[in-house]
N, C-alpha and C positions, 0 to 999 in steps of 0.2 A: 716371820712369815713373808712370803713374796707373792705379789700379784702380777700376772703377765699383762703388761700394758702396751707392749709393742704390737704393731699390726703390719701386715703386708697386704696392700690393696692391689688388685689386678682386674683386668677386664675378663669377660667370659671367654675370651680367645685363648686363655691360658688355663692349664690345670697344674695343680701343685704336685711336683714329683718328690719333694722332700723339704723338710723344715727342721733346722737344727740350731740349737743355742750354742754359741761358740764360747770359748773361755773368756773371762773378763779381762779388761785391760786397764783397770784403774778407775773407770767411771762407774757411777751408780747404775748406768744402763748397761745391759748385756748385749753384745753383738749377736745378730741373728743372720743365718744363711738360709735363703729360700731358693730352691731349684724349681723353676717354672718351665713348663713345656708348652710351646706355641702350638695350639691346635685350633685353627680358625673354624673348622667344621664343628667344633664342640660349642661354639658360641651360640647363645640363645638371644633372639632379638629382645631389645629392652621392652619391658611391659609398661604400659601406661605412657608411652611417648605420644605427646599431643600432636595433632595435625595443626598446621597454621590456621588461624582464624582471621576472618575479616581481611584487613590489609597488612597482616603480619609479614607475608612474603615480600610484598612491595616495599614495605618499610625496611626490611633486612637488605634488599637489593640496593635501595638508595643509600643505606649506611655503608655498604661495601663499596659502592661507586665513589662516595664522598671520601672514604679512607684511601682508596686507590689514587684519587686525584690529589689529595694532600701529600701522599707519599711521592708521587711523580713530581710535585712542585718543590721537593726538598733538594 
């Protein structure tokens, strides 16, 4: 008995046009072929995306500036 354990993760910008299990090649895992179609208009906005709270935005901007300064100093 076999259980399908393989997954193909994609964003909502893609739709699945085809999914096929390919012939084995000696591994216990089977190769998979996934045909995806890019359709940005099909994407749904993420639900539950939190808005920044308190000083989250300021903290993120400081972190970005610090990382950029460190990168420039290399």
